[in-house]
PyMOL Python script that loads the backbone (N, CA, C, O; Angstrom):
from pymol import cmd

cmd.read_pdbstr("""\
ATOM      1  N   MET A   1     109.658 129.541 137.485  1.00  0.00           N
ATOM      2  CA  MET A   1     110.030 128.263 136.903  1.00  0.00           C
ATOM      3  C   MET A   1     111.513 128.039 137.199  1.00  0.00           C
ATOM      4  O   MET A   1     112.353 128.890 136.907  1.00  0.00           O
ATOM      5  N   ASN A   2     111.811 126.903 137.772  1.00  0.00           N
ATOM      6  CA  ASN A   2     113.211 126.651 138.090  1.00  0.00           C
ATOM      7  C   ASN A   2     113.874 125.864 136.970  1.00  0.00           C
ATOM      8  O   ASN A   2     113.213 125.500 135.998  1.00  0.00           O
ATOM      9  N   LEU A   3     115.159 125.598 137.090  1.00  0.00           N
ATOM     10  CA  LEU A   3     115.954 124.942 136.057  1.00  0.00           C
ATOM     11  C   LEU A   3     115.486 123.511 135.812  1.00  0.00           C
ATOM     12  O   LEU A   3     115.477 123.049 134.671  1.00  0.00           O
ATOM     13  N   LEU A   4     115.103 122.815 136.860  1.00  0.00           N
ATOM     14  CA  LEU A   4     114.638 121.432 136.729  1.00  0.00           C
ATOM     15  C   LEU A   4     113.371 121.365 135.888  1.00  0.00           C
ATOM     16  O   LEU A   4     113.227 120.482 135.042  1.00  0.00           O
ATOM     17  N   ASP A   5     112.445 122.307 136.123  1.00  0.00           N
ATOM     18  CA  ASP A   5     111.209 122.324 135.341  1.00  0.00           C
ATOM     19  C   ASP A   5     111.488 122.628 133.876  1.00  0.00           C
ATOM     20  O   ASP A   5     110.868 122.033 132.995  1.00  0.00           O
ATOM     21  N   SER A   6     112.419 123.555 133.601  1.00  0.00           N
ATOM     22  CA  SER A   6     112.704 123.892 132.201  1.00  0.00           C
ATOM     23  C   SER A   6     113.401 122.727 131.504  1.00  0.00           C
ATOM     24  O   SER A   6     113.122 122.476 130.332  1.00  0.00           O
ATOM     25  N   ASN A   7     114.294 122.009 132.178  1.00  0.00           N
ATOM     26  CA  ASN A   7     114.940 120.836 131.579  1.00  0.00           C
ATOM     27  C   ASN A   7     113.920 119.740 131.302  1.00  0.00           C
ATOM     28  O   ASN A   7     113.973 119.079 130.264  1.00  0.00           O
ATOM     29  N   LEU A   8     113.005 119.553 132.224  1.00  0.00           N
ATOM     30  CA  LEU A   8     111.965 118.549 132.055  1.00  0.00           C
ATOM     31  C   LEU A   8     111.058 118.902 130.874  1.00  0.00           C
ATOM     32  O   LEU A   8     110.663 118.031 130.099  1.00  0.00           O
ATOM     33  N   THR A   9     110.738 120.189 130.750  1.00  0.00           N
ATOM     34  CA  THR A   9     109.898 120.649 129.643  1.00  0.00           C
ATOM     35  C   THR A   9     110.601 120.427 128.313  1.00  0.00           C
ATOM     36  O   THR A   9     109.985 119.952 127.359  1.00  0.00           O
ATOM     37  N   VAL A  10     111.879 120.764 128.239  1.00  0.00           N
ATOM     38  CA  VAL A  10     112.650 120.574 127.005  1.00  0.00           C
ATOM     39  C   VAL A  10     112.734 119.083 126.676  1.00  0.00           C
ATOM     40  O   VAL A  10     112.580 118.697 125.518  1.00  0.00           O
ATOM     41  N   THR A  11     112.972 118.264 127.661  1.00  0.00           N
ATOM     42  CA  THR A  11     113.052 116.815 127.451  1.00  0.00           C
ATOM     43  C   THR A  11     111.719 116.262 126.957  1.00  0.00           C
ATOM     44  O   THR A  11     111.684 115.428 126.052  1.00  0.00           O
ATOM     45  N   MET A  12     110.644 116.720 127.546  1.00  0.00           N
ATOM     46  CA  MET A  12     109.322 116.251 127.116  1.00  0.00           C
ATOM     47  C   MET A  12     109.023 116.705 125.689  1.00  0.00           C
ATOM     48  O   MET A  12     108.489 115.939 124.887  1.00  0.00           O
ATOM     49  N   LEU A  13     109.369 117.953 125.377  1.00  0.00           N
ATOM     50  CA  LEU A  13     109.180 118.450 124.010  1.00  0.00           C
ATOM     51  C   LEU A  13     110.012 117.632 123.028  1.00  0.00           C
ATOM     52  O   LEU A  13     109.528 117.253 121.962  1.00  0.00           O
ATOM     53  N   TRP A  14     111.260 117.363 123.390  1.00  0.00           N
ATOM     54  CA  TRP A  14     112.148 116.585 122.528  1.00  0.00           C
ATOM     55  C   TRP A  14     111.576 115.181 122.303  1.00  0.00           C
ATOM     56  O   TRP A  14     111.591 114.681 121.178  1.00  0.00           O
ATOM     57  N   ALA A  15     111.085 114.561 123.340  1.00  0.00           N
ATOM     58  CA  ALA A  15     110.505 113.226 123.243  1.00  0.00           C
ATOM     59  C   ALA A  15     109.253 113.239 122.361  1.00  0.00           C
ATOM     60  O   ALA A  15     109.028 112.322 121.571  1.00  0.00           O
ATOM     61  N   ALA A  16     108.451 114.279 122.508  1.00  0.00           N
ATOM     62  CA  ALA A  16     107.240 114.385 121.693  1.00  0.00           C
ATOM     63  C   ALA A  16     107.589 114.557 120.220  1.00  0.00           C
ATOM     64  O   ALA A  16     106.993 113.912 119.358  1.00  0.00           O
ATOM     65  N   LEU A  17     108.552 115.423 119.931  1.00  0.00           N
ATOM     66  CA  LEU A  17     108.967 115.630 118.535  1.00  0.00           C
ATOM     67  C   LEU A  17     109.607 114.373 117.964  1.00  0.00           C
ATOM     68  O   LEU A  17     109.376 114.028 116.805  1.00  0.00           O
ATOM     69  N   ASP A  18     110.405 113.694 118.767  1.00  0.00           N
ATOM     70  CA  ASP A  18     111.028 112.454 118.324  1.00  0.00           C
ATOM     71  C   ASP A  18     109.961 111.406 118.004  1.00  0.00           C
ATOM     72  O   ASP A  18     110.079 110.680 117.016  1.00  0.00           O
ATOM     73  N   SER A  19     108.933 111.327 118.829  1.00  0.00           N
ATOM     74  CA  SER A  19     107.834 110.387 118.585  1.00  0.00           C
ATOM     75  C   SER A  19     107.099 110.718 117.294  1.00  0.00           C
ATOM     76  O   SER A  19     106.721 109.820 116.541  1.00  0.00           O
ATOM     77  N   ILE A  20     106.898 111.994 117.041  1.00  0.00           N
ATOM     78  CA  ILE A  20     106.226 112.414 115.801  1.00  0.00           C
ATOM     79  C   ILE A  20     107.054 112.004 114.591  1.00  0.00           C
ATOM     80  O   ILE A  20     106.510 111.529 113.594  1.00  0.00           O
ATOM     81  N   VAL A  21     108.372 112.186 114.676  1.00  0.00           N
ATOM     82  CA  VAL A  21     109.255 111.797 113.569  1.00  0.00           C
ATOM     83  C   VAL A  21     109.205 110.292 113.354  1.00  0.00           C
ATOM     84  O   VAL A  21     109.140 109.829 112.215  1.00  0.00           O
ATOM     85  N   ILE A  22     109.233 109.525 114.441  1.00  0.00           N
ATOM     86  CA  ILE A  22     109.190 108.067 114.325  1.00  0.00           C
ATOM     87  C   ILE A  22     107.862 107.620 113.729  1.00  0.00           C
ATOM     88  O   ILE A  22     107.834 106.756 112.852  1.00  0.00           O
ATOM     89  N   ILE A  23     106.775 108.196 114.193  1.00  0.00           N
ATOM     90  CA  ILE A  23     105.453 107.844 113.664  1.00  0.00           C
ATOM     91  C   ILE A  23     105.356 108.219 112.191  1.00  0.00           C
ATOM     92  O   ILE A  23     104.821 107.454 111.389  1.00  0.00           O
ATOM     93  N   GLY A  24     105.868 109.386 111.835  1.00  0.00           N
ATOM     94  CA  GLY A  24     105.862 109.811 110.431  1.00  0.00           C
ATOM     95  C   GLY A  24     106.672 108.873 109.557  1.00  0.00           C
ATOM     96  O   GLY A  24     106.251 108.517 108.457  1.00  0.00           O
ATOM     97  N   GLY A  25     107.850 108.469 110.057  1.00  0.00           N
ATOM     98  CA  GLY A  25     108.672 107.522 109.307  1.00  0.00           C
ATOM     99  C   GLY A  25     107.986 106.184 109.150  1.00  0.00           C
ATOM    100  O   GLY A  25     108.051 105.567 108.087  1.00  0.00           O
ATOM    101  N   GLY A  26     107.324 105.729 110.209  1.00  0.00           N
ATOM    102  CA  GLY A  26     106.584 104.475 110.134  1.00  0.00           C
ATOM    103  C   GLY A  26     105.444 104.552 109.142  1.00  0.00           C
ATOM    104  O   GLY A  26     105.209 103.619 108.373  1.00  0.00           O
ATOM    105  N   PHE A  27     104.740 105.667 109.164  1.00  0.00           N
ATOM    106  CA  PHE A  27     103.645 105.853 108.203  1.00  0.00           C
ATOM    107  C   PHE A  27     104.183 105.825 106.784  1.00  0.00           C
ATOM    108  O   PHE A  27     103.596 105.186 105.911  1.00  0.00           O
ATOM    109  N   ARG A  28     105.288 106.507 106.547  1.00  0.00           N
ATOM    110  CA  ARG A  28     105.869 106.552 105.202  1.00  0.00           C
ATOM    111  C   ARG A  28     106.299 105.161 104.763  1.00  0.00           C
ATOM    112  O   ARG A  28     106.072 104.767 103.619  1.00  0.00           O
ATOM    113  N   PHE A  29     106.924 104.413 105.676  1.00  0.00           N
ATOM    114  CA  PHE A  29     107.358 103.059 105.352  1.00  0.00           C
ATOM    115  C   PHE A  29     106.168 102.180 104.964  1.00  0.00           C
ATOM    116  O   PHE A  29     106.202 101.513 103.930  1.00  0.00           O
ATOM    117  N   PHE A  30     105.127 102.175 105.778  1.00  0.00           N
ATOM    118  CA  PHE A  30     103.973 101.316 105.500  1.00  0.00           C
ATOM    119  C   PHE A  30     103.193 101.791 104.272  1.00  0.00           C
ATOM    120  O   PHE A  30     102.624 100.973 103.549  1.00  0.00           O
ATOM    121  N   TYR A  31     103.162 103.079 104.034  1.00  0.00           N
ATOM    122  CA  TYR A  31     102.511 103.600 102.831  1.00  0.00           C
ATOM    123  C   TYR A  31     103.263 103.119 101.581  1.00  0.00           C
ATOM    124  O   TYR A  31     102.654 102.696 100.599  1.00  0.00           O
ATOM    125  N   THR A  32     104.591 103.193 101.642  1.00  0.00           N
ATOM    126  CA  THR A  32     105.406 102.734 100.518  1.00  0.00           C
ATOM    127  C   THR A  32     105.228 101.233 100.303  1.00  0.00           C
ATOM    128  O   THR A  32     105.094 100.776  99.168  1.00  0.00           O
ATOM    129  N   MET A  33     105.229 100.473 101.390  1.00  0.00           N
ATOM    130  CA  MET A  33     105.040  99.029 101.269  1.00  0.00           C
ATOM    131  C   MET A  33     103.664  98.702 100.692  1.00  0.00           C
ATOM    132  O   MET A  33     103.534  97.776  99.891  1.00  0.00           O
ATOM    133  N   ASN A  34     102.656  99.439 101.084  1.00  0.00           N
ATOM    134  CA  ASN A  34     101.310  99.223 100.560  1.00  0.00           C
ATOM    135  C   ASN A  34     101.268  99.476  99.051  1.00  0.00           C
ATOM    136  O   ASN A  34     100.648  98.716  98.309  1.00  0.00           O
ATOM    137  N   LYS A  35     101.924 100.537  98.605  1.00  0.00           N
ATOM    138  CA  LYS A  35     101.959 100.829  97.176  1.00  0.00           C
ATOM    139  C   LYS A  35     102.679  99.718  96.415  1.00  0.00           C
ATOM    140  O   LYS A  35     102.242  99.313  95.338  1.00  0.00           O
ATOM    141  N   ARG A  36     103.779  99.231  96.978  1.00  0.00           N
ATOM    142  CA  ARG A  36     104.528  98.158  96.318  1.00  0.00           C
ATOM    143  C   ARG A  36     103.693  96.884  96.242  1.00  0.00           C
ATOM    144  O   ARG A  36     103.666  96.221  95.205  1.00  0.00           O
ATOM    145  N   LEU A  37     103.021  96.544  97.317  1.00  0.00           N
ATOM    146  CA  LEU A  37     102.176  95.352  97.302  1.00  0.00           C
ATOM    147  C   LEU A  37     101.019  95.493  96.317  1.00  0.00           C
ATOM    148  O   LEU A  37     100.618  94.517  95.684  1.00  0.00           O
ATOM    149  N   ASP A  38     100.489  96.693  96.189  1.00  0.00           N
ATOM    150  CA  ASP A  38      99.435  96.928  95.203  1.00  0.00           C
ATOM    151  C   ASP A  38      99.953  96.676  93.790  1.00  0.00           C
ATOM    152  O   ASP A  38      99.257  96.084  92.966  1.00  0.00           O
ATOM    153  N   ARG A  39     101.173  97.127  93.513  1.00  0.00           N
ATOM    154  CA  ARG A  39     101.754  96.903  92.183  1.00  0.00           C
ATOM    155  C   ARG A  39     101.990  95.422  91.933  1.00  0.00           C
ATOM    156  O   ARG A  39     101.764  94.931  90.826  1.00  0.00           O
ATOM    157  N   ILE A  40     102.446  94.705  92.963  1.00  0.00           N
ATOM    158  CA  ILE A  40     102.653  93.264  92.810  1.00  0.00           C
ATOM    159  C   ILE A  40     101.322  92.569  92.578  1.00  0.00           C
ATOM    160  O   ILE A  40     101.209  91.712  91.702  1.00  0.00           O
ATOM    161  N   GLU A  41     100.322  92.935  93.355  1.00  0.00           N
ATOM    162  CA  GLU A  41      98.999  92.327  93.209  1.00  0.00           C
ATOM    163  C   GLU A  41      98.452  92.588  91.809  1.00  0.00           C
ATOM    164  O   GLU A  41      97.816  91.711  91.224  1.00  0.00           O
ATOM    165  N   TYR A  42      98.687  93.772  91.267  1.00  0.00           N
ATOM    166  CA  TYR A  42      98.217  94.118  89.932  1.00  0.00           C
ATOM    167  C   TYR A  42      98.815  93.175  88.890  1.00  0.00           C
ATOM    168  O   TYR A  42      98.175  92.875  87.882  1.00  0.00           O
ATOM    169  N   GLN A  43     100.041  92.708  89.132  1.00  0.00           N
ATOM    170  CA  GLN A  43     100.707  91.821  88.186  1.00  0.00           C
ATOM    171  C   GLN A  43     100.180  90.388  88.236  1.00  0.00           C
ATOM    172  O   GLN A  43     100.455  89.599  87.332  1.00  0.00           O
ATOM    173  N   LEU A  44      99.435  90.046  89.270  1.00  0.00           N
ATOM    174  CA  LEU A  44      98.975  88.668  89.448  1.00  0.00           C
ATOM    175  C   LEU A  44      97.661  88.370  88.751  1.00  0.00           C
ATOM    176  O   LEU A  44      97.190  87.233  88.781  1.00  0.00           O
ATOM    177  N   TYR A  45      97.069  89.359  88.133  1.00  0.00           N
ATOM    178  CA  TYR A  45      95.783  89.164  87.467  1.00  0.00           C
ATOM    179  C   TYR A  45      95.894  89.580  86.004  1.00  0.00           C
ATOM    180  O   TYR A  45      96.704  90.437  85.651  1.00  0.00           O
ATOM    181  N   ASN A  46      95.074  88.966  85.162  1.00  0.00           N
ATOM    182  CA  ASN A  46      95.034  89.345  83.752  1.00  0.00           C
ATOM    183  C   ASN A  46      94.586  90.791  83.637  1.00  0.00           C
ATOM    184  O   ASN A  46      93.623  91.208  84.280  1.00  0.00           O
ATOM    185  N   ASN A  47      95.289  91.545  82.820  1.00  0.00           N
ATOM    186  CA  ASN A  47      94.888  92.943  82.643  1.00  0.00           C
ATOM    187  C   ASN A  47      95.059  93.412  81.205  1.00  0.00           C
ATOM    188  O   ASN A  47      95.333  94.586  80.955  1.00  0.00           O
ATOM    189  N   GLY A  48      94.898  92.502  80.277  1.00  0.00           N
ATOM    190  CA  GLY A  48      94.958  92.902  78.880  1.00  0.00           C
ATOM    191  C   GLY A  48      96.329  92.752  78.248  1.00  0.00           C
ATOM    192  O   GLY A  48      96.608  93.392  77.233  1.00  0.00           O
ATOM    193  N   GLY A  49      97.188  91.928  78.817  1.00  0.00           N
ATOM    194  CA  GLY A  49      98.468  91.652  78.182  1.00  0.00           C
ATOM    195  C   GLY A  49      99.686  92.249  78.841  1.00  0.00           C
ATOM    196  O   GLY A  49     100.805  91.964  78.415  1.00  0.00           O
ATOM    197  N   GLU A  50      99.518  93.053  79.851  1.00  0.00           N
ATOM    198  CA  GLU A  50     100.650  93.753  80.449  1.00  0.00           C
ATOM    199  C   GLU A  50     101.137  93.150  81.765  1.00  0.00           C
ATOM    200  O   GLU A  50     102.176  93.568  82.275  1.00  0.00           O
ATOM    201  N   SER A  51     100.425  92.194  82.322  1.00  0.00           N
ATOM    202  CA  SER A  51     100.801  91.668  83.639  1.00  0.00           C
ATOM    203  C   SER A  51     101.686  90.437  83.502  1.00  0.00           C
ATOM    204  O   SER A  51     101.792  89.851  82.425  1.00  0.00           O
ATOM    205  N   MET A  52     102.316  90.054  84.604  1.00  0.00           N
ATOM    206  CA  MET A  52     103.099  88.820  84.628  1.00  0.00           C
ATOM    207  C   MET A  52     102.197  87.623  84.366  1.00  0.00           C
ATOM    208  O   MET A  52     102.613  86.662  83.719  1.00  0.00           O
ATOM    209  N   LYS A  53     100.972  87.675  84.862  1.00  0.00           N
ATOM    210  CA  LYS A  53     100.006  86.593  84.644  1.00  0.00           C
ATOM    211  C   LYS A  53      99.763  86.402  83.157  1.00  0.00           C
ATOM    212  O   LYS A  53      99.721  85.271  82.674  1.00  0.00           O
ATOM    213  N   ASP A  54      99.604  87.500  82.427  1.00  0.00           N
ATOM    214  CA  ASP A  54      99.404  87.404  80.981  1.00  0.00           C
ATOM    215  C   ASP A  54     100.636  86.806  80.299  1.00  0.00           C
ATOM    216  O   ASP A  54     100.513  85.981  79.394  1.00  0.00           O
ATOM    217  N   ALA A  55     101.825  87.230  80.740  1.00  0.00           N
ATOM    218  CA  ALA A  55     103.057  86.707  80.156  1.00  0.00           C
ATOM    219  C   ALA A  55     103.193  85.209  80.420  1.00  0.00           C
ATOM    220  O   ALA A  55     103.595  84.458  79.531  1.00  0.00           O
ATOM    221  N   ILE A  56     102.865  84.775  81.618  1.00  0.00           N
ATOM    222  CA  ILE A  56     102.944  83.358  81.957  1.00  0.00           C
ATOM    223  C   ILE A  56     101.926  82.565  81.153  1.00  0.00           C
ATOM    224  O   ILE A  56     102.214  81.449  80.718  1.00  0.00           O
ATOM    225  N   ASP A  57     100.752  83.119  80.952  1.00  0.00           N
ATOM    226  CA  ASP A  57      99.745  82.441  80.133  1.00  0.00           C
ATOM    227  C   ASP A  57     100.249  82.254  78.703  1.00  0.00           C
ATOM    228  O   ASP A  57     100.042  81.201  78.100  1.00  0.00           O
ATOM    229  N   ARG A  58     100.915  83.288  78.160  1.00  0.00           N
ATOM    230  CA  ARG A  58     101.466  83.175  76.807  1.00  0.00           C
ATOM    231  C   ARG A  58     102.557  82.110  76.752  1.00  0.00           C
ATOM    232  O   ARG A  58     102.620  81.335  75.798  1.00  0.00           O
ATOM    233  N   ILE A  59     103.403  82.069  77.755  1.00  0.00           N
ATOM    234  CA  ILE A  59     104.461  81.055  77.813  1.00  0.00           C
ATOM    235  C   ILE A  59     103.846  79.665  77.891  1.00  0.00           C
ATOM    236  O   ILE A  59     104.315  78.736  77.235  1.00  0.00           O
ATOM    237  N   GLU A  60     102.804  79.524  78.686  1.00  0.00           N
ATOM    238  CA  GLU A  60     102.135  78.226  78.828  1.00  0.00           C
ATOM    239  C   GLU A  60     101.578  77.758  77.484  1.00  0.00           C
ATOM    240  O   GLU A  60     101.697  76.583  77.136  1.00  0.00           O
ATOM    241  N   ILE A  61     100.982  78.661  76.743  1.00  0.00           N
ATOM    242  CA  ILE A  61     100.445  78.303  75.423  1.00  0.00           C
ATOM    243  C   ILE A  61     101.577  77.886  74.494  1.00  0.00           C
ATOM    244  O   ILE A  61     101.449  76.907  73.759  1.00  0.00           O
ATOM    245  N   ASP A  62     102.695  78.632  74.522  1.00  0.00           N
ATOM    246  CA  ASP A  62     103.847  78.283  73.690  1.00  0.00           C
ATOM    247  C   ASP A  62     104.391  76.905  74.049  1.00  0.00           C
ATOM    248  O   ASP A  62     104.751  76.134  73.159  1.00  0.00           O
ATOM    249  N   VAL A  63     104.457  76.587  75.333  1.00  0.00           N
ATOM    250  CA  VAL A  63     104.952  75.280  75.769  1.00  0.00           C
ATOM    251  C   VAL A  63     104.023  74.172  75.283  1.00  0.00           C
ATOM    252  O   VAL A  63     104.486  73.127  74.826  1.00  0.00           O
ATOM    253  N   ILE A  64     102.737  74.395  75.378  1.00  0.00           N
ATOM    254  CA  ILE A  64     101.775  73.387  74.906  1.00  0.00           C
ATOM    255  C   ILE A  64     101.949  73.159  73.411  1.00  0.00           C
ATOM    256  O   ILE A  64     101.927  72.017  72.952  1.00  0.00           O
ATOM    257  N   ILE A  65     102.122  74.228  72.652  1.00  0.00           N
ATOM    258  CA  ILE A  65     102.324  74.106  71.200  1.00  0.00           C
ATOM    259  C   ILE A  65     103.610  73.344  70.909  1.00  0.00           C
ATOM    260  O   ILE A  65     103.630  72.456  70.058  1.00  0.00           O
ATOM    261  N   LEU A  66     104.683  73.691  71.616  1.00  0.00           N
ATOM    262  CA  LEU A  66     105.957  73.002  71.391  1.00  0.00           C
ATOM    263  C   LEU A  66     105.884  71.527  71.759  1.00  0.00           C
ATOM    264  O   LEU A  66     106.432  70.683  71.051  1.00  0.00           O
ATOM    265  N   LYS A  67     105.210  71.210  72.862  1.00  0.00           N
ATOM    266  CA  LYS A  67     105.053  69.807  73.250  1.00  0.00           C
ATOM    267  C   LYS A  67     104.243  69.049  72.210  1.00  0.00           C
ATOM    268  O   LYS A  67     104.543  67.897  71.895  1.00  0.00           O
ATOM    269  N   THR A  68     103.219  69.697  71.681  1.00  0.00           N
ATOM    270  CA  THR A  68     102.385  69.056  70.656  1.00  0.00           C
ATOM    271  C   THR A  68     103.205  68.787  69.406  1.00  0.00           C
ATOM    272  O   THR A  68     103.146  67.697  68.838  1.00  0.00           O
ATOM    273  N   ARG A  69     103.977  69.792  68.976  1.00  0.00           N
ATOM    274  CA  ARG A  69     104.810  69.605  67.780  1.00  0.00           C
ATOM    275  C   ARG A  69     105.865  68.538  68.017  1.00  0.00           C
ATOM    276  O   ARG A  69     106.143  67.727  67.133  1.00  0.00           O
ATOM    277  N   HIS A  70     106.454  68.535  69.207  1.00  0.00           N
ATOM    278  CA  HIS A  70     107.470  67.524  69.524  1.00  0.00           C
ATOM    279  C   HIS A  70     106.841  66.131  69.533  1.00  0.00           C
ATOM    280  O   HIS A  70     107.444  65.165  69.065  1.00  0.00           O
ATOM    281  N   GLY A  71     105.636  66.039  70.066  1.00  0.00           N
ATOM    282  CA  GLY A  71     104.925  64.756  70.065  1.00  0.00           C
ATOM    283  C   GLY A  71     104.617  64.283  68.662  1.00  0.00           C
ATOM    284  O   GLY A  71     104.729  63.092  68.371  1.00  0.00           O
ATOM    285  N   GLU A  72     104.231  65.199  67.786  1.00  0.00           N
ATOM    286  CA  GLU A  72     103.956  64.839  66.394  1.00  0.00           C
ATOM    287  C   GLU A  72     105.223  64.340  65.716  1.00  0.00           C
ATOM    288  O   GLU A  72     105.188  63.338  65.002  1.00  0.00           O
ATOM    289  N   LYS A  73     106.340  65.024  65.931  1.00  0.00           N
ATOM    290  CA  LYS A  73     107.602  64.611  65.326  1.00  0.00           C
ATOM    291  C   LYS A  73     108.029  63.250  65.853  1.00  0.00           C
ATOM    292  O   LYS A  73     108.495  62.396  65.098  1.00  0.00           O
ATOM    293  N   SER A  74     107.862  63.057  67.163  1.00  0.00           N
ATOM    294  CA  SER A  74     108.228  61.766  67.756  1.00  0.00           C
ATOM    295  C   SER A  74     107.367  60.652  67.187  1.00  0.00           C
ATOM    296  O   SER A  74     107.863  59.558  66.917  1.00  0.00           O
ATOM    297  N   SER A  75     106.083  60.920  67.003  1.00  0.00           N
ATOM    298  CA  SER A  75     105.171  59.912  66.448  1.00  0.00           C
ATOM    299  C   SER A  75     105.559  59.564  65.021  1.00  0.00           C
ATOM    300  O   SER A  75     105.575  58.393  64.643  1.00  0.00           O
ATOM    301  N   ARG A  76     105.871  60.580  64.232  1.00  0.00           N
ATOM    302  CA  ARG A  76     106.275  60.339  62.837  1.00  0.00           C
ATOM    303  C   ARG A  76     107.582  59.553  62.792  1.00  0.00           C
ATOM    304  O   ARG A  76     107.730  58.609  62.016  1.00  0.00           O
ATOM    305  N   LYS A  77     108.523  59.959  63.637  1.00  0.00           N
ATOM    306  CA  LYS A  77     109.820  59.288  63.668  1.00  0.00           C
ATOM    307  C   LYS A  77     109.646  57.826  64.081  1.00  0.00           C
ATOM    308  O   LYS A  77     110.258  56.936  63.492  1.00  0.00           O
ATOM    309  N   LYS A  78     108.819  57.583  65.082  1.00  0.00           N
ATOM    310  CA  LYS A  78     108.563  56.224  65.558  1.00  0.00           C
ATOM    311  C   LYS A  78     107.879  55.401  64.467  1.00  0.00           C
ATOM    312  O   LYS A  78     108.210  54.235  64.254  1.00  0.00           O
ATOM    313  N   ALA A  79     106.917  56.028  63.777  1.00  0.00           N
ATOM    314  CA  ALA A  79     106.203  55.320  62.706  1.00  0.00           C
ATOM    315  C   ALA A  79     107.163  54.970  61.573  1.00  0.00           C
ATOM    316  O   ALA A  79     107.092  53.874  61.017  1.00  0.00           O
ATOM    317  N   ARG A  80     108.062  55.894  61.228  1.00  0.00           N
ATOM    318  CA  ARG A  80     109.033  55.628  60.170  1.00  0.00           C
ATOM    319  C   ARG A  80     109.982  54.495  60.558  1.00  0.00           C
ATOM    320  O   ARG A  80     110.293  53.622  59.748  1.00  0.00           O
ATOM    321  N   SER A  81     110.434  54.527  61.810  1.00  0.00           N
ATOM    322  CA  SER A  81     111.364  53.496  62.231  1.00  0.00           C
ATOM    323  C   SER A  81     110.682  52.128  62.285  1.00  0.00           C
ATOM    324  O   SER A  81     111.313  51.111  61.996  1.00  0.00           O
ATOM    325  N   GLU A  82     109.410  52.098  62.652  1.00  0.00           N
ATOM    326  CA  GLU A  82     108.673  50.839  62.679  1.00  0.00           C
ATOM    327  C   GLU A  82     108.430  50.321  61.265  1.00  0.00           C
ATOM    328  O   GLU A  82     108.497  49.117  61.018  1.00  0.00           O
ATOM    329  N   SER A  83     108.148  51.239  60.338  1.00  0.00           N
ATOM    330  CA  SER A  83     107.863  50.810  58.978  1.00  0.00           C
ATOM    331  C   SER A  83     109.144  50.321  58.261  1.00  0.00           C
ATOM    332  O   SER A  83     109.080  49.418  57.427  1.00  0.00           O
ATOM    333  N   THR A  84     110.279  50.912  58.585  1.00  0.00           N
ATOM    334  CA  THR A  84     111.528  50.473  57.941  1.00  0.00           C
ATOM    335  C   THR A  84     112.050  49.187  58.567  1.00  0.00           C
ATOM    336  O   THR A  84     112.766  48.434  57.907  1.00  0.00           O
ATOM    337  N   SER A  85     111.711  48.921  59.814  1.00  0.00           N
ATOM    338  CA  SER A  85     112.182  47.702  60.468  1.00  0.00           C
ATOM    339  C   SER A  85     111.351  46.492  60.040  1.00  0.00           C
ATOM    340  O   SER A  85     111.804  45.356  60.186  1.00  0.00           O
ATOM    341  N   ASN A  86     110.152  46.712  59.519  1.00  0.00           N
ATOM    342  CA  ASN A  86     109.295  45.602  59.101  1.00  0.00           C
ATOM    343  C   ASN A  86     109.617  45.220  57.724  1.00  0.00           C
ATOM    344  O   ASN A  86     109.007  44.300  57.180  1.00  0.00           O
TER     345      ASN A  86
END
""", "prot")
cmd.dss("prot")
cmd.show_as("cartoon", "prot")
cmd.util.cbc("prot")
cmd.orient("prot")
């Protein structure tokens, strides 16, 4: 085996190991991203009160209640002002 063959062998080994490291890093990156997306997806559905969807539903109900109460107050106020102006 001459020097050129041994350098070529070392270079090929180095390239193969480098490729394995890159592939491993890519796998780790995509695995991590998949886990993160799974957690986000879990938050988008009702799950008994712990998800963002559940929190938004509660906020929506609170807003509807507040709008209803505000509408009732506005109606009473309008009725009072109409009755005092007559």
